[in-house]
mmCIF file as Biopython writes it, N, C-alpha, C and O atoms, coordinates in Angstrom:
data_model
#
loop_
_atom_site.group_PDB
_atom_site.id
_atom_site.type_symbol
_atom_site.label_atom_id
_atom_site.label_alt_id
_atom_site.label_comp_id
_atom_site.label_asym_id
_atom_site.label_entity_id
_atom_site.label_seq_id
_atom_site.pdbx_PDB_ins_code
_atom_site.Cartn_x
_atom_site.Cartn_y
_atom_site.Cartn_z
_atom_site.occupancy
_atom_site.B_iso_or_equiv
_atom_site.auth_seq_id
_atom_site.auth_asym_id
_atom_site.pdbx_PDB_model_num
ATOM 1   N N  . MET A ? 1  ? 2.571   4.918   -7.540  1.0 0.0 1  A 1 
ATOM 2   C CA . MET A ? 1  ? 1.541   5.780   -8.059  1.0 0.0 1  A 1 
ATOM 3   C C  . MET A ? 1  ? 1.260   6.867   -7.021  1.0 0.0 1  A 1 
ATOM 4   O O  . MET A ? 1  ? 1.187   6.585   -5.824  1.0 0.0 1  A 1 
ATOM 5   N N  . THR A ? 2  ? 1.108   8.072   -7.471  1.0 0.0 2  A 1 
ATOM 6   C CA . THR A ? 2  ? 0.886   9.184   -6.556  1.0 0.0 2  A 1 
ATOM 7   C C  . THR A ? 2  ? -0.579  9.302   -6.159  1.0 0.0 2  A 1 
ATOM 8   O O  . THR A ? 2  ? -1.467  8.778   -6.832  1.0 0.0 2  A 1 
ATOM 9   N N  . LYS A ? 3  ? -0.809  9.994   -5.063  1.0 0.0 3  A 1 
ATOM 10  C CA . LYS A ? 3  ? -2.172  10.257  -4.602  1.0 0.0 3  A 1 
ATOM 11  C C  . LYS A ? 3  ? -2.953  10.996  -5.686  1.0 0.0 3  A 1 
ATOM 12  O O  . LYS A ? 3  ? -4.123  10.703  -5.931  1.0 0.0 3  A 1 
ATOM 13  N N  . GLU A ? 4  ? -2.299  11.950  -6.325  1.0 0.0 4  A 1 
ATOM 14  C CA . GLU A ? 4  ? -2.950  12.736  -7.374  1.0 0.0 4  A 1 
ATOM 15  C C  . GLU A ? 4  ? -3.366  11.852  -8.554  1.0 0.0 4  A 1 
ATOM 16  O O  . GLU A ? 4  ? -4.435  12.047  -9.132  1.0 0.0 4  A 1 
ATOM 17  N N  . ALA A ? 5  ? -2.530  10.893  -8.902  1.0 0.0 5  A 1 
ATOM 18  C CA . ALA A ? 5  ? -2.833  9.986   -10.006 1.0 0.0 5  A 1 
ATOM 19  C C  . ALA A ? 5  ? -4.020  9.087   -9.663  1.0 0.0 5  A 1 
ATOM 20  O O  . ALA A ? 5  ? -4.854  8.803   -10.523 1.0 0.0 5  A 1 
ATOM 21  N N  . ILE A ? 6  ? -4.097  8.642   -8.420  1.0 0.0 6  A 1 
ATOM 22  C CA . ILE A ? 6  ? -5.221  7.801   -7.979  1.0 0.0 6  A 1 
ATOM 23  C C  . ILE A ? 6  ? -6.516  8.596   -8.039  1.0 0.0 6  A 1 
ATOM 24  O O  . ILE A ? 6  ? -7.525  8.101   -8.542  1.0 0.0 6  A 1 
ATOM 25  N N  . VAL A ? 7  ? -6.499  9.812   -7.535  1.0 0.0 7  A 1 
ATOM 26  C CA . VAL A ? 7  ? -7.700  10.660  -7.559  1.0 0.0 7  A 1 
ATOM 27  C C  . VAL A ? 7  ? -8.120  10.898  -9.006  1.0 0.0 7  A 1 
ATOM 28  O O  . VAL A ? 7  ? -9.305  10.796  -9.326  1.0 0.0 7  A 1 
ATOM 29  N N  . GLU A ? 8  ? -7.185  11.208  -9.872  1.0 0.0 8  A 1 
ATOM 30  C CA . GLU A ? 8  ? -7.505  11.452  -11.288 1.0 0.0 8  A 1 
ATOM 31  C C  . GLU A ? 8  ? -8.064  10.193  -11.940 1.0 0.0 8  A 1 
ATOM 32  O O  . GLU A ? 8  ? -9.000  10.276  -12.735 1.0 0.0 8  A 1 
ATOM 33  N N  . PHE A ? 9  ? -7.509  9.036   -11.618 1.0 0.0 9  A 1 
ATOM 34  C CA . PHE A ? 9  ? -8.000  7.770   -12.159 1.0 0.0 9  A 1 
ATOM 35  C C  . PHE A ? 9  ? -9.449  7.545   -11.767 1.0 0.0 9  A 1 
ATOM 36  O O  . PHE A ? 9  ? -10.250 7.106   -12.593 1.0 0.0 9  A 1 
ATOM 37  N N  . THR A ? 10 ? -9.803  7.839   -10.511 1.0 0.0 10 A 1 
ATOM 38  C CA . THR A ? 10 ? -11.189 7.643   -10.062 1.0 0.0 10 A 1 
ATOM 39  C C  . THR A ? 10 ? -12.141 8.611   -10.745 1.0 0.0 10 A 1 
ATOM 40  O O  . THR A ? 10 ? -13.327 8.319   -10.896 1.0 0.0 10 A 1 
ATOM 41  N N  . LYS A ? 11 ? -11.632 9.746   -11.150 1.0 0.0 11 A 1 
ATOM 42  C CA . LYS A ? 11 ? -12.484 10.750  -11.805 1.0 0.0 11 A 1 
ATOM 43  C C  . LYS A ? 11 ? -12.660 10.480  -13.295 1.0 0.0 11 A 1 
ATOM 44  O O  . LYS A ? 11 ? -13.655 10.908  -13.879 1.0 0.0 11 A 1 
ATOM 45  N N  . THR A ? 12 ? -11.729 9.787   -13.915 1.0 0.0 12 A 1 
ATOM 46  C CA . THR A ? 12 ? -11.750 9.640   -15.375 1.0 0.0 12 A 1 
ATOM 47  C C  . THR A ? 12 ? -12.040 8.230   -15.870 1.0 0.0 12 A 1 
ATOM 48  O O  . THR A ? 12 ? -12.215 8.031   -17.073 1.0 0.0 12 A 1 
ATOM 49  N N  . THR A ? 13 ? -12.095 7.255   -14.987 1.0 0.0 13 A 1 
ATOM 50  C CA . THR A ? 13 ? -12.373 5.881   -15.382 1.0 0.0 13 A 1 
ATOM 51  C C  . THR A ? 13 ? -13.867 5.623   -15.267 1.0 0.0 13 A 1 
ATOM 52  O O  . THR A ? 13 ? -14.448 5.774   -14.193 1.0 0.0 13 A 1 
ATOM 53  N N  . SER A ? 14 ? -14.486 5.236   -16.373 1.0 0.0 14 A 1 
ATOM 54  C CA . SER A ? 14 ? -15.947 5.118   -16.417 1.0 0.0 14 A 1 
ATOM 55  C C  . SER A ? 14 ? -16.495 4.168   -15.352 1.0 0.0 14 A 1 
ATOM 56  O O  . SER A ? 14 ? -17.577 4.417   -14.820 1.0 0.0 14 A 1 
ATOM 57  N N  . GLU A ? 15 ? -15.791 3.105   -15.028 1.0 0.0 15 A 1 
ATOM 58  C CA . GLU A ? 15 ? -16.259 2.165   -14.008 1.0 0.0 15 A 1 
ATOM 59  C C  . GLU A ? 15 ? -16.286 2.785   -12.611 1.0 0.0 15 A 1 
ATOM 60  O O  . GLU A ? 15 ? -16.980 2.284   -11.727 1.0 0.0 15 A 1 
ATOM 61  N N  . LEU A ? 16 ? -15.547 3.857   -12.407 1.0 0.0 16 A 1 
ATOM 62  C CA . LEU A ? 16 ? -15.459 4.482   -11.083 1.0 0.0 16 A 1 
ATOM 63  C C  . LEU A ? 16 ? -16.161 5.829   -10.994 1.0 0.0 16 A 1 
ATOM 64  O O  . LEU A ? 16 ? -16.403 6.334   -9.898  1.0 0.0 16 A 1 
ATOM 65  N N  . THR A ? 17 ? -16.486 6.410   -12.141 1.0 0.0 17 A 1 
ATOM 66  C CA . THR A ? 17 ? -17.113 7.722   -12.153 1.0 0.0 17 A 1 
ATOM 67  C C  . THR A ? 17 ? -18.409 7.693   -11.352 1.0 0.0 17 A 1 
ATOM 68  O O  . THR A ? 17 ? -19.269 6.840   -11.572 1.0 0.0 17 A 1 
ATOM 69  N N  . GLY A ? 18 ? -18.536 8.634   -10.422 1.0 0.0 18 A 1 
ATOM 70  C CA . GLY A ? 18 ? -19.736 8.727   -9.604  1.0 0.0 18 A 1 
ATOM 71  C C  . GLY A ? 18 ? -19.728 7.884   -8.348  1.0 0.0 18 A 1 
ATOM 72  O O  . GLY A ? 18 ? -20.661 7.967   -7.549  1.0 0.0 18 A 1 
ATOM 73  N N  . LYS A ? 19 ? -18.703 7.077   -8.151  1.0 0.0 19 A 1 
ATOM 74  C CA . LYS A ? 19 ? -18.643 6.228   -6.962  1.0 0.0 19 A 1 
ATOM 75  C C  . LYS A ? 19 ? -18.003 6.927   -5.777  1.0 0.0 19 A 1 
ATOM 76  O O  . LYS A ? 19 ? -18.089 6.444   -4.648  1.0 0.0 19 A 1 
ATOM 77  N N  . PHE A ? 20 ? -17.360 8.063   -6.025  1.0 0.0 20 A 1 
ATOM 78  C CA . PHE A ? 20 ? -16.669 8.771   -4.960  1.0 0.0 20 A 1 
ATOM 79  C C  . PHE A ? 20 ? -17.096 10.224  -4.901  1.0 0.0 20 A 1 
ATOM 80  O O  . PHE A ? 20 ? -17.509 10.823  -5.894  1.0 0.0 20 A 1 
ATOM 81  N N  . LYS A ? 21 ? -16.980 10.764  -3.704  1.0 0.0 21 A 1 
ATOM 82  C CA . LYS A ? 21 ? -17.099 12.203  -3.504  1.0 0.0 21 A 1 
ATOM 83  C C  . LYS A ? 21 ? -15.697 12.677  -3.137  1.0 0.0 21 A 1 
ATOM 84  O O  . LYS A ? 21 ? -14.858 11.896  -2.688  1.0 0.0 21 A 1 
ATOM 85  N N  . TYR A ? 22 ? -15.462 13.968  -3.337  1.0 0.0 22 A 1 
ATOM 86  C CA . TYR A ? 22 ? -14.111 14.497  -3.148  1.0 0.0 22 A 1 
ATOM 87  C C  . TYR A ? 22 ? -14.129 15.683  -2.199  1.0 0.0 22 A 1 
ATOM 88  O O  . TYR A ? 22 ? -15.172 16.292  -1.962  1.0 0.0 22 A 1 
ATOM 89  N N  . SER A ? 23 ? -12.958 16.002  -1.659  1.0 0.0 23 A 1 
ATOM 90  C CA . SER A ? 23 ? -12.820 17.179  -0.813  1.0 0.0 23 A 1 
ATOM 91  C C  . SER A ? 23 ? -13.166 18.420  -1.624  1.0 0.0 23 A 1 
ATOM 92  O O  . SER A ? 23 ? -13.232 18.359  -2.851  1.0 0.0 23 A 1 
ATOM 93  N N  . GLU A ? 24 ? -13.385 19.531  -0.959  1.0 0.0 24 A 1 
ATOM 94  C CA . GLU A ? 24 ? -13.773 20.767  -1.643  1.0 0.0 24 A 1 
ATOM 95  C C  . GLU A ? 24 ? -12.790 21.174  -2.729  1.0 0.0 24 A 1 
ATOM 96  O O  . GLU A ? 24 ? -13.193 21.680  -3.777  1.0 0.0 24 A 1 
ATOM 97  N N  . ASP A ? 25 ? -11.504 20.954  -2.484  1.0 0.0 25 A 1 
ATOM 98  C CA . ASP A ? 25 ? -10.505 21.325  -3.498  1.0 0.0 25 A 1 
ATOM 99  C C  . ASP A ? 25 ? -10.278 20.224  -4.534  1.0 0.0 25 A 1 
ATOM 100 O O  . ASP A ? 25 ? -9.494  20.400  -5.466  1.0 0.0 25 A 1 
ATOM 101 N N  . GLY A ? 26 ? -10.972 19.075  -4.372  1.0 0.0 26 A 1 
ATOM 102 C CA . GLY A ? 26 ? -10.902 17.998  -5.356  1.0 0.0 26 A 1 
ATOM 103 C C  . GLY A ? 26 ? -9.646  17.161  -5.313  1.0 0.0 26 A 1 
ATOM 104 O O  . GLY A ? 26 ? -9.391  16.387  -6.237  1.0 0.0 26 A 1 
ATOM 105 N N  . THR A ? 27 ? -8.852  17.295  -4.262  1.0 0.0 27 A 1 
ATOM 106 C CA . THR A ? 27 ? -7.576  16.572  -4.206  1.0 0.0 27 A 1 
ATOM 107 C C  . THR A ? 27 ? -7.610  15.314  -3.343  1.0 0.0 27 A 1 
ATOM 108 O O  . THR A ? 27 ? -6.648  14.547  -3.333  1.0 0.0 27 A 1 
ATOM 109 N N  . LYS A ? 28 ? -8.712  15.094  -2.617  1.0 0.0 28 A 1 
ATOM 110 C CA . LYS A ? 28 ? -8.814  13.931  -1.737  1.0 0.0 28 A 1 
ATOM 111 C C  . LYS A ? 28 ? -10.142 13.228  -1.956  1.0 0.0 28 A 1 
ATOM 112 O O  . LYS A ? 28 ? -11.167 13.866  -2.199  1.0 0.0 28 A 1 
ATOM 113 N N  . ILE A ? 29 ? -10.111 11.907  -1.868  1.0 0.0 29 A 1 
ATOM 114 C CA . ILE A ? 29 ? -11.320 11.096  -1.978  1.0 0.0 29 A 1 
ATOM 115 C C  . ILE A ? 29 ? -11.951 11.014  -0.593  1.0 0.0 29 A 1 
ATOM 116 O O  . ILE A ? 29 ? -11.274 10.722  0.393   1.0 0.0 29 A 1 
ATOM 117 N N  . ARG A ? 30 ? -13.249 11.275  -0.530  1.0 0.0 30 A 1 
ATOM 118 C CA . ARG A ? 30 ? -13.985 11.145  0.730   1.0 0.0 30 A 1 
ATOM 119 C C  . ARG A ? 30 ? -14.549 9.734   0.813   1.0 0.0 30 A 1 
ATOM 120 O O  . ARG A ? 30 ? -15.263 9.291   -0.086  1.0 0.0 30 A 1 
ATOM 121 N N  . LEU A ? 31 ? -14.228 9.036   1.886   1.0 0.0 31 A 1 
ATOM 122 C CA . LEU A ? 31 ? -14.710 7.673   2.088   1.0 0.0 31 A 1 
ATOM 123 C C  . LEU A ? 31 ? -15.701 7.667   3.244   1.0 0.0 31 A 1 
ATOM 124 O O  . LEU A ? 31 ? -15.430 7.125   4.316   1.0 0.0 31 A 1 
ATOM 125 N N  . ASP A ? 32 ? -16.853 8.282   3.001   1.0 0.0 32 A 1 
ATOM 126 C CA . ASP A ? 32 ? -17.820 8.435   4.078   1.0 0.0 32 A 1 
ATOM 127 C C  . ASP A ? 32 ? -19.048 7.542   3.930   1.0 0.0 32 A 1 
ATOM 128 O O  . ASP A ? 32 ? -20.006 7.680   4.691   1.0 0.0 32 A 1 
ATOM 129 N N  . THR A ? 33 ? -19.032 6.630   2.962   1.0 0.0 33 A 1 
ATOM 130 C CA . THR A ? 33 ? -20.119 5.659   2.808   1.0 0.0 33 A 1 
ATOM 131 C C  . THR A ? 33 ? -19.519 4.270   2.627   1.0 0.0 33 A 1 
ATOM 132 O O  . THR A ? 33 ? -18.355 4.123   2.256   1.0 0.0 33 A 1 
ATOM 133 N N  . LYS A ? 34 ? -20.332 3.262   2.895   1.0 0.0 34 A 1 
ATOM 134 C CA . LYS A ? 34 ? -19.871 1.885   2.707   1.0 0.0 34 A 1 
ATOM 135 C C  . LYS A ? 34 ? -19.555 1.627   1.240   1.0 0.0 34 A 1 
ATOM 136 O O  . LYS A ? 34 ? -18.569 0.956   0.934   1.0 0.0 34 A 1 
ATOM 137 N N  . LYS A ? 35 ? -20.371 2.147   0.327   1.0 0.0 35 A 1 
ATOM 138 C CA . LYS A ? 35 ? -20.131 1.939   -1.103  1.0 0.0 35 A 1 
ATOM 139 C C  . LYS A ? 35 ? -18.801 2.550   -1.541  1.0 0.0 35 A 1 
ATOM 140 O O  . LYS A ? 35 ? -18.057 1.937   -2.307  1.0 0.0 35 A 1 
ATOM 141 N N  . SER A ? 36 ? -18.502 3.757   -1.055  1.0 0.0 36 A 1 
ATOM 142 C CA . SER A ? 36 ? -17.242 4.386   -1.450  1.0 0.0 36 A 1 
ATOM 143 C C  . SER A ? 36 ? -16.054 3.632   -0.855  1.0 0.0 36 A 1 
ATOM 144 O O  . SER A ? 36 ? -15.012 3.515   -1.500  1.0 0.0 36 A 1 
ATOM 145 N N  . LYS A ? 37 ? -16.199 3.125   0.356   1.0 0.0 37 A 1 
ATOM 146 C CA . LYS A ? 37 ? -15.124 2.348   0.974   1.0 0.0 37 A 1 
ATOM 147 C C  . LYS A ? 37 ? -14.892 1.047   0.215   1.0 0.0 37 A 1 
ATOM 148 O O  . LYS A ? 37 ? -13.750 0.662   -0.035  1.0 0.0 37 A 1 
ATOM 149 N N  . ASP A ? 38 ? -15.984 0.367   -0.153  1.0 0.0 38 A 1 
ATOM 150 C CA . ASP A ? 38 ? -15.869 -0.877  -0.909  1.0 0.0 38 A 1 
ATOM 151 C C  . ASP A ? 38 ? -15.214 -0.631  -2.274  1.0 0.0 38 A 1 
ATOM 152 O O  . ASP A ? 38 ? -14.345 -1.392  -2.700  1.0 0.0 38 A 1 
ATOM 153 N N  . ALA A ? 39 ? -15.639 0.435   -2.949  1.0 0.0 39 A 1 
ATOM 154 C CA . ALA A ? 39 ? -15.061 0.758   -4.258  1.0 0.0 39 A 1 
ATOM 155 C C  . ALA A ? 39 ? -13.578 1.086   -4.130  1.0 0.0 39 A 1 
ATOM 156 O O  . ALA A ? 39 ? -12.781 0.701   -4.986  1.0 0.0 39 A 1 
ATOM 157 N N  . PHE A ? 40 ? -13.202 1.794   -3.065  1.0 0.0 40 A 1 
ATOM 158 C CA . PHE A ? 40 ? -11.802 2.140   -2.863  1.0 0.0 40 A 1 
ATOM 159 C C  . PHE A ? 40 ? -10.965 0.889   -2.587  1.0 0.0 40 A 1 
ATOM 160 O O  . PHE A ? 40 ? -9.844  0.772   -3.081  1.0 0.0 40 A 1 
ATOM 161 N N  . LEU A ? 41 ? -11.505 -0.044  -1.800  1.0 0.0 41 A 1 
ATOM 162 C CA . LEU A ? 41 ? -10.786 -1.294  -1.545  1.0 0.0 41 A 1 
ATOM 163 C C  . LEU A ? 41 ? -10.590 -2.093  -2.830  1.0 0.0 41 A 1 
ATOM 164 O O  . LEU A ? 41 ? -9.528  -2.679  -3.043  1.0 0.0 41 A 1 
ATOM 165 N N  . LYS A ? 42 ? -11.617 -2.118  -3.691  1.0 0.0 42 A 1 
ATOM 166 C CA . LYS A ? 42 ? -11.473 -2.799  -4.981  1.0 0.0 42 A 1 
ATOM 167 C C  . LYS A ? 42 ? -10.389 -2.129  -5.812  1.0 0.0 42 A 1 
ATOM 168 O O  . LYS A ? 42 ? -9.589  -2.800  -6.465  1.0 0.0 42 A 1 
ATOM 169 N N  . LEU A ? 43 ? -10.370 -0.812  -5.783  1.0 0.0 43 A 1 
ATOM 170 C CA . LEU A ? 43 ? -9.359  -0.066  -6.523  1.0 0.0 43 A 1 
ATOM 171 C C  . LEU A ? 43 ? -7.956  -0.414  -6.017  1.0 0.0 43 A 1 
ATOM 172 O O  . LEU A ? 43 ? -7.051  -0.661  -6.815  1.0 0.0 43 A 1 
ATOM 173 N N  . MET A ? 44 ? -7.778  -0.432  -4.712  1.0 0.0 44 A 1 
ATOM 174 C CA . MET A ? 44 ? -6.468  -0.730  -4.136  1.0 0.0 44 A 1 
ATOM 175 C C  . MET A ? 44 ? -6.073  -2.194  -4.346  1.0 0.0 44 A 1 
ATOM 176 O O  . MET A ? 44 ? -4.886  -2.519  -4.365  1.0 0.0 44 A 1 
ATOM 177 N N  . ASN A ? 45 ? -7.058  -3.070  -4.501  1.0 0.0 45 A 1 
ATOM 178 C CA . ASN A ? 45 ? -6.772  -4.482  -4.785  1.0 0.0 45 A 1 
ATOM 179 C C  . ASN A ? 45 ? -6.555  -4.725  -6.271  1.0 0.0 45 A 1 
ATOM 180 O O  . ASN A ? 45 ? -6.449  -5.869  -6.714  1.0 0.0 45 A 1 
ATOM 181 N N  . ASP A ? 46 ? -6.489  -3.637  -7.036  1.0 0.0 46 A 1 
ATOM 182 C CA . ASP A ? 46 ? -6.220  -3.715  -8.471  1.0 0.0 46 A 1 
ATOM 183 C C  . ASP A ? 46 ? -7.297  -4.497  -9.212  1.0 0.0 46 A 1 
ATOM 184 O O  . ASP A ? 46 ? -6.996  -5.283  -10.110 1.0 0.0 46 A 1 
ATOM 185 N N  . ALA A ? 47 ? -8.557  -4.278  -8.833  1.0 0.0 47 A 1 
ATOM 186 C CA . ALA A ? 47 ? -9.669  -4.989  -9.445  1.0 0.0 47 A 1 
ATOM 187 C C  . ALA A ? 47 ? -10.138 -4.331  -10.741 1.0 0.0 47 A 1 
ATOM 188 O O  . ALA A ? 47 ? -10.952 -4.909  -11.462 1.0 0.0 47 A 1 
ATOM 189 N N  . PHE A ? 48 ? -9.644  -3.142  -11.048 1.0 0.0 48 A 1 
ATOM 190 C CA . PHE A ? 48 ? -10.036 -2.460  -12.275 1.0 0.0 48 A 1 
ATOM 191 C C  . PHE A ? 48 ? -8.910  -2.603  -13.293 1.0 0.0 48 A 1 
ATOM 192 O O  . PHE A ? 48 ? -7.821  -2.054  -13.126 1.0 0.0 48 A 1 
ATOM 193 N N  . LEU A ? 49 ? -9.196  -3.347  -14.337 1.0 0.0 49 A 1 
ATOM 194 C CA . LEU A ? 49 ? -8.184  -3.678  -15.327 1.0 0.0 49 A 1 
ATOM 195 C C  . LEU A ? 49 ? -8.524  -3.055  -16.670 1.0 0.0 49 A 1 
ATOM 196 O O  . LEU A ? 49 ? -9.672  -2.691  -16.928 1.0 0.0 49 A 1 
ATOM 197 N N  . ARG A ? 50 ? -7.515  -2.938  -17.519 1.0 0.0 50 A 1 
ATOM 198 C CA . ARG A ? 50 ? -7.712  -2.357  -18.846 1.0 0.0 50 A 1 
ATOM 199 C C  . ARG A ? 50 ? -7.537  -3.440  -19.890 1.0 0.0 50 A 1 
ATOM 200 O O  . ARG A ? 50 ? -6.518  -4.129  -19.918 1.0 0.0 50 A 1 
ATOM 201 N N  . SER A ? 51 ? -8.524  -3.587  -20.739 1.0 0.0 51 A 1 
ATOM 202 C CA . SER A ? 51 ? -8.475  -4.562  -21.816 1.0 0.0 51 A 1 
ATOM 203 C C  . SER A ? 51 ? -7.535  -4.071  -22.908 1.0 0.0 51 A 1 
ATOM 204 O O  . SER A ? 51 ? -7.664  -2.941  -23.381 1.0 0.0 51 A 1 
ATOM 205 N N  . GLU A ? 52 ? -6.605  -4.901  -23.302 1.0 0.0 52 A 1 
ATOM 206 C CA . GLU A ? 52 ? -5.704  -4.556  -24.401 1.0 0.0 52 A 1 
ATOM 207 C C  . GLU A ? 52 ? -6.461  -4.538  -25.725 1.0 0.0 52 A 1 
ATOM 208 O O  . GLU A ? 52 ? -6.113  -3.792  -26.640 1.0 0.0 52 A 1 
ATOM 209 N N  . LEU A ? 53 ? -7.493  -5.360  -25.817 1.0 0.0 53 A 1 
ATOM 210 C CA . LEU A ? 53 ? -8.262  -5.460  -27.051 1.0 0.0 53 A 1 
ATOM 211 C C  . LEU A ? 53 ? -9.163  -4.241  -27.265 1.0 0.0 53 A 1 
ATOM 212 O O  . LEU A ? 53 ? -9.138  -3.625  -28.331 1.0 0.0 53 A 1 
ATOM 213 N N  . THR A ? 54 ? -9.959  -3.897  -26.243 1.0 0.0 54 A 1 
ATOM 214 C CA . THR A ? 54 ? -10.923 -2.806  -26.399 1.0 0.0 54 A 1 
ATOM 215 C C  . THR A ? 54 ? -10.416 -1.481  -25.848 1.0 0.0 54 A 1 
ATOM 216 O O  . THR A ? 54 ? -11.018 -0.435  -26.090 1.0 0.0 54 A 1 
ATOM 217 N N  . GLU A ? 55 ? -9.307  -1.523  -25.105 1.0 0.0 55 A 1 
ATOM 218 C CA . GLU A ? 55 ? -8.736  -0.356  -24.448 1.0 0.0 55 A 1 
ATOM 219 C C  . GLU A ? 55 ? -9.708  0.297   -23.471 1.0 0.0 55 A 1 
ATOM 220 O O  . GLU A ? 55 ? -9.647  1.505   -23.246 1.0 0.0 55 A 1 
ATOM 221 N N  . GLN A ? 56 ? -10.608 -0.504  -22.889 1.0 0.0 56 A 1 
ATOM 222 C CA . GLN A ? 56 ? -11.560 -0.016  -21.904 1.0 0.0 56 A 1 
ATOM 223 C C  . GLN A ? 56 ? -11.265 -0.661  -20.564 1.0 0.0 56 A 1 
ATOM 224 O O  . GLN A ? 56 ? -10.725 -1.764  -20.489 1.0 0.0 56 A 1 
ATOM 225 N N  . TYR A ? 57 ? -11.634 0.058   -19.499 1.0 0.0 57 A 1 
ATOM 226 C CA . TYR A ? 57 ? -11.471 -0.481  -18.153 1.0 0.0 57 A 1 
ATOM 227 C C  . TYR A ? 57 ? -12.681 -1.320  -17.787 1.0 0.0 57 A 1 
ATOM 228 O O  . TYR A ? 57 ? -13.803 -1.042  -18.211 1.0 0.0 57 A 1 
ATOM 229 N N  . TYR A ? 58 ? -12.438 -2.344  -16.998 1.0 0.0 58 A 1 
ATOM 230 C CA . TYR A ? 58 ? -13.522 -3.188  -16.498 1.0 0.0 58 A 1 
ATOM 231 C C  . TYR A ? 58 ? -13.130 -3.677  -15.114 1.0 0.0 58 A 1 
ATOM 232 O O  . TYR A ? 58 ? -11.961 -3.640  -14.728 1.0 0.0 58 A 1 
ATOM 233 N N  . GLU A ? 59 ? -14.139 -4.138  -14.375 1.0 0.0 59 A 1 
ATOM 234 C CA . GLU A ? 59 ? -13.887 -4.667  -13.043 1.0 0.0 59 A 1 
ATOM 235 C C  . GLU A ? 59 ? -13.693 -6.167  -13.147 1.0 0.0 59 A 1 
ATOM 236 O O  . GLU A ? 59 ? -14.559 -6.881  -13.652 1.0 0.0 59 A 1 
ATOM 237 N N  . ALA A ? 60 ? -12.553 -6.641  -12.667 1.0 0.0 60 A 1 
ATOM 238 C CA . ALA A ? 60 ? -12.266 -8.075  -12.687 1.0 0.0 60 A 1 
ATOM 239 C C  . ALA A ? 60 ? -13.083 -8.749  -11.596 1.0 0.0 60 A 1 
ATOM 240 O O  . ALA A ? 60 ? -13.099 -8.297  -10.451 1.0 0.0 60 A 1 
ATOM 241 N N  . SER A ? 61 ? -13.759 -9.825  -11.955 1.0 0.0 61 A 1 
ATOM 242 C CA . SER A ? 61 ? -14.589 -10.512 -10.960 1.0 0.0 61 A 1 
ATOM 243 C C  . SER A ? 61 ? -13.768 -11.438 -10.074 1.0 0.0 61 A 1 
ATOM 244 O O  . SER A ? 61 ? -14.153 -11.717 -8.939  1.0 0.0 61 A 1 
ATOM 245 N N  . ALA A ? 62 ? -12.648 -11.910 -10.584 1.0 0.0 62 A 1 
ATOM 246 C CA . ALA A ? 62 ? -11.791 -12.798 -9.789  1.0 0.0 62 A 1 
ATOM 247 C C  . ALA A ? 62 ? -10.388 -12.791 -10.383 1.0 0.0 62 A 1 
ATOM 248 O O  . ALA A ? 62 ? -10.187 -12.535 -11.570 1.0 0.0 62 A 1 
ATOM 249 N N  . LYS A ? 63 ? -9.441  -13.079 -9.524  1.0 0.0 63 A 1 
ATOM 250 C CA . LYS A ? 63 ? -8.058  -13.212 -9.973  1.0 0.0 63 A 1 
ATOM 251 C C  . LYS A ? 63 ? -7.581  -14.600 -9.588  1.0 0.0 63 A 1 
ATOM 252 O O  . LYS A ? 63 ? -7.903  -15.111 -8.515  1.0 0.0 63 A 1 
ATOM 253 N N  . ASP A ? 64 ? -6.823  -15.188 -10.463 1.0 0.0 64 A 1 
ATOM 254 C CA . ASP A ? 64 ? -6.284  -16.508 -10.217 1.0 0.0 64 A 1 
ATOM 255 C C  . ASP A ? 64 ? -4.782  -16.360 -10.054 1.0 0.0 64 A 1 
ATOM 256 O O  . ASP A ? 64 ? -4.078  -16.009 -11.001 1.0 0.0 64 A 1 
ATOM 257 N N  . ASN A ? 65 ? -4.294  -16.628 -8.851  1.0 0.0 65 A 1 
ATOM 258 C CA . ASN A ? 65 ? -2.872  -16.474 -8.561  1.0 0.0 65 A 1 
ATOM 259 C C  . ASN A ? 65 ? -2.092  -17.775 -8.755  1.0 0.0 65 A 1 
ATOM 260 O O  . ASN A ? 65 ? -0.897  -17.828 -8.467  1.0 0.0 65 A 1 
ATOM 261 N N  . THR A ? 66 ? -2.751  -18.808 -9.234  1.0 0.0 66 A 1 
ATOM 262 C CA . THR A ? 66 ? -2.054  -20.065 -9.405  1.0 0.0 66 A 1 
ATOM 263 C C  . THR A ? 66 ? -1.219  -20.033 -10.666 1.0 0.0 66 A 1 
ATOM 264 O O  . THR A ? 66 ? -1.564  -19.365 -11.641 1.0 0.0 66 A 1 
ATOM 265 N N  . THR A ? 67 ? -0.141  -20.747 -10.638 1.0 0.0 67 A 1 
ATOM 266 C CA . THR A ? 67 ? 0.738   -20.848 -11.795 1.0 0.0 67 A 1 
ATOM 267 C C  . THR A ? 67 ? 0.385   -22.103 -12.557 1.0 0.0 67 A 1 
ATOM 268 O O  . THR A ? 67 ? 0.296   -23.189 -11.984 1.0 0.0 67 A 1 
ATOM 269 N N  . ARG A ? 68 ? 0.186   -21.950 -13.843 1.0 0.0 68 A 1 
ATOM 270 C CA . ARG A ? 68 ? -0.166  -23.105 -14.666 1.0 0.0 68 A 1 
ATOM 271 C C  . ARG A ? 68 ? 1.084   -23.545 -15.452 1.0 0.0 68 A 1 
ATOM 272 O O  . ARG A ? 68 ? 1.868   -22.723 -15.928 1.0 0.0 68 A 1 
ATOM 273 N N  . THR A ? 69 ? 1.231   -24.835 -15.565 1.0 0.0 69 A 1 
ATOM 274 C CA . THR A ? 69 ? 2.333   -25.372 -16.356 1.0 0.0 69 A 1 
ATOM 275 C C  . THR A ? 69 ? 1.757   -26.154 -17.517 1.0 0.0 69 A 1 
ATOM 276 O O  . THR A ? 69 ? 0.683   -26.746 -17.407 1.0 0.0 69 A 1 
ATOM 277 N N  . SER A ? 70 ? 2.468   -26.155 -18.623 1.0 0.0 70 A 1 
ATOM 278 C CA . SER A ? 70 ? 1.995   -26.953 -19.771 1.0 0.0 70 A 1 
ATOM 279 C C  . SER A ? 70 ? 2.523   -28.352 -19.639 1.0 0.0 70 A 1 
ATOM 280 O O  . SER A ? 70 ? 3.646   -28.574 -19.186 1.0 0.0 70 A 1 
ATOM 281 N N  . GLU A ? 71 ? 1.713   -29.280 -20.034 1.0 0.0 71 A 1 
ATOM 282 C CA . GLU A ? 71 ? 2.113   -30.692 -19.929 1.0 0.0 71 A 1 
ATOM 283 C C  . GLU A ? 71 ? 2.294   -31.294 -21.277 1.0 0.0 71 A 1 
ATOM 284 O O  . GLU A ? 71 ? 2.629   -32.473 -21.387 1.0 0.0 71 A 1 
#
């Protein structure tokens, strides 16, 4: 994913709108507050997911990396 795509995603995804400030030309995310840094880390950890059912983005509260087997 390109830097430009990440910046655009933060500007157009309702869960992220207003959480970031941008450089004067709008091409870079400014991480000058704890809240913006935390939101950016969540973004990079892929915590914002898109529901196939509602086609809306939401913040995942937890991820389960365990593999389940059927018995």
